[in-house]
Every structure is written in structure tokens, then in C-alpha cells.
N, C-alpha and C positions, 0 to 999 in steps of 0.2 A: 658720547665718546668717553665720558668719565667712567662709565661702567666697564669699559674695555681696559682691564688692568695692565700693569707693566708686565705681568706674567705672560699674557697673551702676546704682547709685542715681542718679548724675548723668544717665545716659541716660534715666531715667524722665521727666525734664523734657522731653526731646525727644519722647518718646512722646505726651505731652499735646498737643503741637503737631500731631501727626499724626492725632489723633482729631477727626472733623468737629465743628466748633462754629459755630453760626450766631449772628449778632448779634441780641440780643433787642430787639424793638421796644419803645417806651415803653409801649404799651398792654399788651403781654404781661407786661412786667416789673412793671407796677403792679397787675396783677389777681391776686387771691387770694380764693377764695370765703369770704365771711364774713357772708352775709345770713341768719344764724340767731342767735337769742338764747335765753338760759336764765334761770331764776329764781335759780339759785345765784349767790353773790357771786363765786366763782372756779370756773373750769372749764378743762379741757384735753382734747384728743383727740390721741393720739400713735400713729403707725404702729409696730407692734411690732418689725419686723425692722430698719428703718432708723433709728428714733427721730425721724422727720420729724413736726413739729408741724403738724397739719392745722387745728386750731382752738384758740383760747385766749381767755380772758377773765380779766383780772387774775390771770394764772397765777403771778405771783411774790409776790402778797400773802400775808402770814402768817396762818394760822388754826390752831385746835386740830384735830387730826386725828381724835380719838376712836378707835374700834376699828380703823380702817384702819391704825393703828400696827402691828397684828399681822402685817401683810404683811412689814414689816422684821424683826420677830421671827422669823417663819418663814424668811425668807431667811438670817439668821445661823445658825439651827439647822440648816437643810439643808446649809449650806456647811461645818458643823463637826461633824456627828454622823452616826452610822449609825442607821437607822430602828429597829433591834432593841435599841438601848441601853435600859437601865432608868432611868426617871425616878421619883425618890422625892419625894413631896410633903411639904415641911417645914411647920412651924406657921406660918411667915411666909407661905408660899404659900397656905395654907388660910384664914388669918384676917387676912392683911396687906392685903387689898384692900377696897374700899369695900363696906359692907354693902348687900345688895340689888342689887348689880351682877351682870352676866351670869356664870353659874356652872353647873357640872354637879355640884356638891356632893361634892367629893372630901374625903377624911379625912387626918389626919396620918399620915405613913408609908405612905400608899397608894402602890402601885407600878403603873406602866403603861409601855408602850414609848414611845419618842420618836414613833413613827408614830401611836399611839393618842392621845397628848397633843396632837399637831399637829391631828388631826381635831377634838378637843374644842375647841381654840382657834379654828380657822378656821370650823367649821360652827356651833357654838353660841356662839362668841365668849367662851368661858370664861376669865375673868380669872385664876383660880388656875392654869390650865394655862399661860398666858403667863408667869406668875411662876415656876412650877416649871421651865419650859424654860430661862428665863434663869439660874436657879441651877444647873441641870444643866450648861449649857455653860460658864459662867464662874466658878461657885462662889458668886457673890453678884450682886445686881442692879446695883450701881454698876459693876462690871467688865463686865457684859453691856451696860449702857448705853454705856460707852466703846466697845465693839465696834460698836454701832449707829451712833454718831456718826462713827466712823472710816470705816465702810463707806459712810455717806451722802456723805462728802467724796470717797471714791474714785469714786462714781457721778456726781459733778458737782453734788451738791446745794449750794445757796448760801444757802438760807433755812430751814434745818432744825436743830433741836436736840431730841434725845430725852432724856427724863428718867425713863421707865419703859417696861415691856415691853408694856403693855396699852392705853394711850391714855386712862386716866382723867385728869380735869382736873388740870393742873399748869401754872403760869405759865411754867415753863422747858421746857415740852413743846409744840413747835409745828413746823409745816412749811408748804409751799405746794403748790398743785396741780401745778406743774411738777416740783418735787422728788419729790412722791409718784408722779408718772407715771414718773420715772426709776427709782424703787425698785420699782414694780409691774412695769415692763418687765423689770428684772433678775431678779426673782423668777419671772416666768412662763417664763423661759428654762430653769428647772429642771423637768424633766418631772413629778416628784412633786408639786411645788407646783401645777402646772396640773391634775393629776389631783385633788388635794384640793379646790381651789376650784370644780371642776366636778362634784363628787359630790353627788348628791341626799341620800343618807342613809348613815350608817355606824353600826355597833354595836360598842361596846367590850365585850369579853367580861368575865365575872366576874373580879374582882381579889382581892387578899388582904384587902381591906376591904369589898368589895361582892359578895355572893353572886349577885346578879342582873346580867344584862347592862345596859349603858347605851346606849339608842338616841340618835342624834344626827341633826339635820336641818339642811340648808342654809337659811339665812334670806334668801338673795338672791332676790327675787321676780321677777326677769326670766328666770330659768332655765326652759327649755322643759318641764320635768317637772311644773310647776305648771299643769296644763291649764286650770283654772278661774280662774286669776289674771289680772286685767285688765292687769297690767304685763308679762306674758310677752313675751319678744322672741325671735323665731325663731333668730336668729344668736348669741345669748348663749352664751358659753363658761363663765361663772362670774365670781366676784369676791368682794368683801368689803364688808360693810355697817358703818356706824358711826353712833353718835348719843350725844350728851350735851347737856344743856341749854345749855352755853356754846358747844359746837362746832356745834350744829344737826345736820342730817343730812349725813353724808359718805358717799361711795360710790365704789368702784373696780370697774369692770366691763370684761370682755374680750368681744369679739365678732369673728366671722370671716364674711366674705362674699366670694365670687368670688376666693378665694385670698389675700385681704388681711385681716390680723388687726390690730385696733385696741384700744387701751386708753384708757378714758375715766375721768377723775377729776372729781367735782364736790364742792365744799366750801362749808360754811355755806349749806346749802340748806334749804328748807322741807320738813317731813316729807311724804312721798309725792311731792313734786315732784322729788326726786332721781331717781326712775325715769322720769318724763316727760321731764325734761331730758336724761337719758342716752339715751333712745330717740330723741329729736329730733336730738341730736348725731350719733349713729350713722347714722341715716337720711341726714342731710345730707352727711356725709363719704363714705359709700358711694356716694351719688348723684353726687357732684361730683369725686371723685378716682379715679385709676387707677394701678396699678403696672406698671412695665415692667422687663424683664430687661435689664441693661446689655449683656450679651454679644450681644443681638439687634441692637443698633444701633451699638455702639462697636467699633472695630477697631484693631489695632496694625499700622502700615505701616512698612516698612524701605526705602522707595524713596529716602528722604532720604540724600544722600551724607555727611552729617555723622555718621550713626550708624556707629560702628566697634565692633570687639571682638566680644563674644559674640552680640549681636543680629544683626550682619551675617553671622555664620557660620551661624546657625541660627534661622530664622524662627519655629520652633515653641517656642523656649526660654521665652518669657514669654507667658502666656495671661491672659485676663480670666476671673475666677472666674464661673462660670455662676450662682452663688447671689446675685450682686450685683444689687440692684434700686434703682429710684428711684420715688418717688410724687409725682405732679404733678396739677394740675387737669385734668379731662377736656377743657377748652377749650384747653389748651396742647399743644405738640408736644415730643418729645424733643430736637428741633433748637433749641428755645428755651432749653435748659439750658446752663450753662457747667460746665466741669470743671477741676479742678486735680489734679496728681499730687503726692502727698506720700510720703516714705519711711515704711516701716512699722516702728514702734519696738518692737512686742510680739515678744519672742523666743520665745514659746510655739510659734509656727508658723514654722519656719525656711524654709519654701518660699515665704512671702509676702514680697516685696521692696518693695512699694509699694501705694498705694491711690488709686483714682480717686474723688474726692469731687465730687459734683454740687450745684449751687445753681440755684435758680430764684426770681425775684422777691426776691432777697437772702435767701433761706431755704435752709438745707441740706435737700436732698430725697432723699439716698441716697448709696450708695457701692458700689464693687466692688473686691475685692482683685486685685492683679497677682501672679500665681503664677509663680515660677521653677521650671520643671518638673524640672530636673536640679540643684537646689541642693546636693544631698548629694555627688554624685560627679563632676559634669561641670565642674570648675573648671579643667581643664587648658588651655583656650585662653589663660589668663592666666599660666601657669607660666613662670618665668624672665623675666618682664617686670617692670621696676621698678615699685614701688608708685605712684610719681608719674605713671606712664603707665597706671595702671589694673590692673596685674598684681598677683600675690601678693607679689612681692618676695623669694620664697624662692629658694635656690640648689639646683639639681638637677644630678646627674651626667648629662652628655649621653650618650645611648646610640645607637650606630650600628647600628640594627636590621638593615639589609641586609648589613653586613659580618658580624655575628654569625650571620645566617642562612647566609651562604656558608661560613663556617668549620664550622658544624654539618653542612652538606651534604658538605663535604670529609672530615670525620671519618667520617661514615656511609659514604662511598664507599671510604675506606681499609679500614675494618673489613669491609665487604662483599667487597673484593678479597682480603683475607687469608683470610677464610672460604672464598672460592671456591678459592684456591690450595691450602688445606689439604684441601679435599674432593677436588680433582683429584689431589693427591699420593697420597692413599689409594687412588684408582682405579688409578694407575700401578703402585704397588707390588703391588697385587692382580693386575694384568695380567701383570707380569713373573713372578710366582710361578707362575701358571697356565701360562705359556709354557715355562718351564724344566721343569715337571713333565711336559709332553707330549713333549719332544724329547730328553731325556737317555737314553743307552744302558743297556740292561738287562744286568746282570752274570750270567754262566752259573754255575750251582751245581755243586758237586762231583759230585752225583748224575748230572748230564747227562754229564759227562766220563767217568764210570765206564761209563755205558751205551754210549757211543760206543766206548770201548776194548773193550768186550765184543763188540760187533758186528764189529770188525776181527779180533778173535781167532777168531771163528767162521768168518769168510771164509777165513782162512789154512788152516784145516783142510780 
């Protein structure tokens, strides 16, 4: 991210101007589907990917959460533990919860894995499992509660304070439908959590204290595997139930239809009405809202002469993330939305330099990241440019590549010439040697002279 200079960030504001934006009519800006009501005192429906709030009723009112508290407990555990770690049940975990509350009858010093304990907590809502997990992660419950409250603030919760891991009644233990939706959304982003809450049944194998396996069953009655249940909802993905006398019925449910995933929270509801309310809210939101991919209707143009630097040199350098979506009423058009470009402050993804954030009817309806495709290596267009002009401000040695290339070619030519001369010299020496060998005079031997003298002697006779 350090290589993405302030110049690029400032140019994002210009990009925003270049993305087509229509003026919203008064009618369009004022309209948001809301003609559905529920029995629950508080309720909310949030789109999972964008966090867009599609429906709300007293969403910031404070209520006792009951066992939907365990969603936050599971979130903290999954963010801090491996599934195969061993959880040992203490005496406080076994006997420190309200007598007669939800339990799977664990014993002191019984051992299970984190995964098995999570299933016990989420499917059977076992309070001793929630207690044991808190102790396993933080050493003691007060320390774990501190982790829960810290994480709630990080997620943007403003009306929440946890005081235990299981949701049993406590005046210092409360939340709101809105805060609970934020927590539920974060938890569902963890694949293992989504798997657990959508599981029909699970069996804990024999442990060091139980020779028989322990069967577990999901209590959420909207799940499709309960064929005879009148509350079954075809698109339900799972969730978490909750109930105490002071909290009433509480319920968190996930559902997906036409590629859009929703999370619904109802609080302080009447028993059995929590399922009817949730079904009605899901149907209404699926019928009245649609999602759109931002990359399908937004574009980055560079025709504006004010854009300089890296954008003007490479039109493909910054792209709109194809995963970005918005969710708006079906009666609205994407052209009715407005967008703002904001710098991206999360350093976890260094390729993201900004974000397009969309609003409609004064509500946030989605976003899309702006991705700098060459963020790691292609910073050279700003090298040797002063930082106040958008460059890196670094000093580099200027390299004359043409001259270096010419010098290298000359060196190669000289070496080639020397090798050529050396090879020719060898050929000349060899030729001279052969020539001399062929033309030099042969010396007569003494034997020949004697023979000649002998012939002369015979002739004289």
C-alpha cells in the first residue's frame, strides 16, 4: 500500500465524478418498502454481503438476547481456536449455570474437541458448553466477556453489553436487534460457523466420561429437513434460537434466494410467532429487493483532462471489484443511486486503493472496492517525481539504457573481431607450412652418388 501514493488516492475523487450518477427524484428518494409488520418488539433484516438494512422495527431498542448470545461466543472461539483443541469441563462449567437450563449433561474433567463443544452449544444450546469454551479461550469467564465486548465495539455495536457466554438472564447482559445482526453477519462469514448452524444433527463420539455417543439435533424449526414442521422455510440456511422468561423468544435466521443472502433478527417475540414473523420478513424482502453487481453498471473513464499520472498512462490500472454489489428496491433503478469514493484504510489488502459506496433514499445500499492491479510492482511512473507532485520522492540513479546497449554491442564486436583474427592467423600459418613442404628441394643421398660413380666407371672400361 505504501507504493500507492497520495496522488492516486486524490484521483479517486475524480473517478467518482466520472461514474454516471442521476439526480434522484423526490418520489424515488422517499420510497423504501415497509408495508409489513411483525409481532416482535424489535426486528431487523440485513443483507449479508453489503450490510444493507432492508427492514427494521425498533432495531436499536435494548433487550435481553437469551441464547442468541452464543453466536458471539462462537465467533470469538472460531477466531481464536483450532477445531481440534481439547476443551476440559471444569466444575464451574458443569455446575455454574442455572439448574434446569439447556444442557447435554457433561461431567467434571470431561474432554471434547472445540468442534464438538461448538456443536453442543449451537445445536442443543448447551450452557455448560458455552461456559467451557469461554474458559478454554480466555482462562476465565470475565476475561472472555471482555473479549466479547471488545469485539462488539469493533463490529460497530452501540447498544450491547455482554456479561456471560450463554445468555442466561443478567441485568448487565443486553443487546439490540441491530447489534445482533452485525454480530450474526460477522459470524456467518466464517465457513465453519455457517456449516454448524445449518447442520440438522451431529453426534459427539464417546469421551473419557461418557462411554456412549451423544446425539445432537438442531432446534431451529425453519430448516428444510424438518419436513413435517409447519414452520419450515424453503430458503432457510440455519440460525440460532433463544428463549427465557424475561427475554421472550429471540431468533436469528439466515436465508438465501436468487443469489441474495439475508439475516433476520427478531427480539422480545411471542413464542412460535418468532417463526411466523421471520418468514413474513424474508418473503417481503425477497419480493421487494434485488441486488446488482456494481461492475455491470459503473465504469471508470479517463477522458477528463484533469486526470494525470498513472491513470492517464494505463486505463486498466484501476478496476472495479466484480464482487461489489448494491441492494435496492425493485421499483428503483441503479441510476437512482448516488456514490462516493473513499480511500481504503484497511492495510490487509494492499491492492485495494479506494471504495465506491452507494446510497439510496439516504440509506447505505452497498459498495465496491477499487483495485489497483499493479500495486506491488508498477510504481515506476512516479519515480523521481517530488512527493508534492504525486511521486515517490525517492532519488534514483539515472540510467542511459541506449548508451549502455551501444557500449555492450561495441564490446561484443571487438571480441568477435579478435576471435576472427585469431582464427585466420591459425589458417595462414597452416597454409605457409604446407606450401613450404611441397616446394623445398630434396637433398641427394650418398648412396645415389656412389651409384652414379659406379656407372661412370663401367663406361670407361
